[in-house]
N, C-alpha and C positions, 0 to 999 in steps of 0.2 A: 569515356575516351580521355586519354591523356594526350596532349600535343606538346612536344617540347620543340624549340627552335633554338639554334645557335647561330651566331654571326661568322660568317668566314670572311678572312679577308685576304682571299687570293685575288691576283690581280691578272688581267690579260695580258700576255706576252708576246707580239707578234714574233719577235725572234725565235723564242722557244717553239711556237706553233709552226714557223716556218721549217724548222729541223724535222718534224714528224709528218709532213705533208709530202706525197709522192707522186709521180705521174707515171702512170702505167701504159705500156704499150705492147699490143698482141700483134706478133707478126707471124705469118706462114711464108716461108722463104722471104722474099724481098716485099712481099704485099703486107701492108699494114692492114690487119683485120679490125682492131678498135683501140681507142684511145680513152683513157679515164684517169681520174685521180683518186686517190687513196690517202691513208694515214697509216702510221706505224702503230700498233698495238701494244704490245708489252716489250718485245725486243725486236731488232731489225730484221729479224726472219719472219716476223708475223705481220701482215698487210691487210687491212680491211679497204675492199671495195665492192662495187655491185657485182651480184653474180653474173648478171646478164653480159658483163663486159668480157668473161672468161669464155674461152673456144677450147675445147678438147681436142686433141688430135696428136699423132706422132711427130708431125712437122712443124708445131707450134711453138713458138719462143716467146716467153713472156719476160719483158724488160721493166724494172722498175728503176727509176732516176730519182736520186735524192736532190731536192733543191737546196741551195744555199750551201 
């Protein structure tokens, strides 16, 4: 077995991370069904969150709020 390791010099940058964190609000009419957090995946149109947060239905509206 050959194991190669390399050092990476990436740094945690809260300002960059905050731009990819979103708040997700699931509403049916005026009633809020659930609220969760998520993050932007590869583009602004791809959001990752927990599946149990989502509610299917013709009158359900998903609102994604970008912080920062």
